[in-house]
C-alpha positions as CSV (number, residue, x, y, z in Angstrom):
1,M,19.2,-9.9,-12.1
2,I,18.2,-7.0,-9.8
3,F,15.8,-4.6,-11.3
4,L,15.7,-1.1,-9.8
5,K,12.7,1.2,-10.1
6,K,12.1,4.7,-8.7
7,K,8.5,5.9,-8.1
8,R,7.1,9.3,-7.4
9,A,10.3,11.2,-8.3
10,V,12.4,10.1,-5.3
11,R,16.0,11.0,-5.1
12,L,18.3,8.1,-4.1
13,P,21.1,9.1,-1.7
14,L,23.5,6.5,-3.0
15,G,24.3,5.0,-6.4
16,E,22.6,2.1,-8.0
17,S,25.8,0.0,-7.9
18,Q,25.9,0.3,-4.1
19,I,22.2,-0.7,-3.9
20,R,22.8,-3.7,-6.2
21,R,25.9,-4.7,-4.2
22,A,23.8,-4.9,-1.0
23,A,21.1,-7.0,-2.7
24,E,23.7,-9.3,-4.4
25,L,25.6,-9.8,-1.2
26,A,22.4,-10.7,0.7
27,L,21.6,-13.3,-2.1
28,A,25.2,-14.7,-2.1
29,R,25.5,-15.0,1.7
30,T,22.2,-16.9,2.0
31,G,22.8,-19.4,-0.8
32,A,20.2,-18.0,-3.1
33,P,20.5,-19.2,-6.7
34,P,22.9,-16.9,-8.5
35,E,20.5,-16.5,-11.4
36,A,17.6,-15.3,-9.2
37,D,15.8,-12.1,-10.1
38,L,14.1,-9.5,-7.9
39,T,12.9,-6.0,-8.1
40,L,13.8,-3.1,-5.7
41,V,11.3,-0.2,-5.8
42,F,12.1,3.1,-4.2
43,T,9.2,5.4,-3.4
44,D,8.0,8.0,-1.0
45,D,5.8,7.7,2.1
46,A,2.6,8.1,0.2
47,G,3.7,5.4,-2.3
48,I,4.6,2.8,0.4
49,R,1.5,3.7,2.4
50,K,-0.6,2.7,-0.6
51,F,1.1,-0.7,-0.9
52,N,0.9,-1.2,2.9
53,S,-2.8,-0.4,2.9
54,Q,-3.7,-2.3,-0.3
55,F,-1.8,-5.5,0.5
56,L,-1.5,-5.6,4.3
57,G,-4.5,-3.5,5.4
58,I,-2.3,-1.1,7.4
59,D,-3.1,2.5,6.3
60,E,0.3,4.1,7.2
61,P,3.7,4.4,5.7
62,T,6.5,2.0,6.7
63,D,10.2,1.7,5.9
64,V,10.3,-1.5,3.8
65,L,7.9,-4.1,2.4
66,S,8.7,-7.4,0.8
67,F,6.4,-9.3,-1.4
68,P,7.8,-12.8,-2.1
69,A,6.8,-14.2,-5.5
70,G,8.2,-17.7,-5.6
71,F,7.9,-18.5,-9.3
72,N,10.2,-18.9,-12.3
73,D,10.2,-16.3,-15.0
74,P,8.6,-18.0,-18.1
75,D,11.1,-16.4,-20.5
76,T,14.3,-17.1,-18.6
77,A,13.3,-19.9,-16.3
78,H,15.2,-17.9,-13.5
79,P,13.6,-17.9,-10.1
80,Y,11.8,-14.6,-9.5
81,L,12.1,-13.9,-5.8
82,G,9.7,-11.0,-5.6
83,D,9.6,-7.2,-4.9
84,V,11.1,-5.1,-2.2
85,I,9.6,-1.6,-1.7
86,I,11.5,1.0,0.3
87,S,10.4,4.5,1.4
88,V,13.3,6.9,0.9
89,P,11.9,9.6,3.2
90,R,11.3,6.9,5.9
91,A,14.9,5.8,5.5
92,L,16.1,9.4,5.9
93,A,14.0,9.9,9.0
94,Q,15.2,6.7,10.6
95,S,18.8,7.5,9.8
96,E,18.4,10.9,11.5
97,E,16.7,9.3,14.6
98,N,19.5,6.7,14.8
99,G,22.4,9.1,14.1
100,Q,23.6,7.2,11.1
101,D,24.2,7.9,7.4
102,V,21.1,7.6,5.2
103,R,23.2,5.5,2.8
104,D,23.7,2.9,5.5
105,E,20.0,2.9,6.3
106,I,19.2,2.3,2.7
107,R,21.6,-0.6,2.5
108,L,20.1,-2.1,5.7
109,L,16.6,-1.8,4.3
110,V,17.7,-3.5,1.0
111,V,19.3,-6.4,2.9
112,H,16.4,-6.7,5.3
113,G,13.9,-6.7,2.4
114,V,15.9,-9.3,0.4
115,L,16.1,-11.5,3.5
116,H,12.4,-11.5,3.8
117,L,12.1,-12.6,0.1
118,L,14.3,-15.5,1.0
119,G,12.0,-16.6,3.9
120,Y,13.7,-14.9,6.8
121,D,11.4,-13.3,9.4
122,H,11.3,-11.8,12.8
123,A,7.9,-12.9,14.1
124,D,9.4,-14.6,17.1
125,E,12.6,-14.3,19.1
126,A,14.3,-17.4,17.4
127,E,13.5,-16.1,13.9
128,K,14.5,-12.6,14.8
129,A,17.9,-13.8,16.2
130,A,18.6,-15.8,13.1
131,M,17.6,-12.9,10.7
132,W,19.4,-10.2,12.7
133,S,22.6,-12.3,12.8
134,I,22.8,-12.9,9.0
135,Q,21.7,-9.3,8.4
136,A,24.5,-7.9,10.7
137,K,27.1,-10.1,8.9
138,I,26.1,-8.8,5.5
139,I,26.0,-5.2,6.7
140,D,29.4,-5.5,8.2
141,E,30.7,-6.8,4.9
142,L,29.2,-3.8,3.1
143,K,31.1,-1.3,5.2
144,P,33.9,0.5,3.3
């Protein structure tokens, strides 16, 4: 199950069903257990800055943060993958910089964050190539 939360009165530029579809497709295309749970949190720059500072020691906003959990929910026994936090204003700014629709940017950040929960990273060129490849395939599949 994918849990959606909005913090700090942000307005999402696309519907929850589109957000869930992006996360579900990322899970499906990576072989994640179909019963896996995760939480997507949408916030503003101040909200994500707080998380970035508190947990990573970086006192500035960013676009997306992922916090893998790696445990099973004691009530359901489903794997709980973790939390993805996305700054909606940062997504808007990046979409404007890149000349793309903000809805596409949100989808990209959802997929990117979920991939991090599943162990994908981009710390070196080989990891980056693998992550960018699967990410691009998922994003292509999400296009209308």
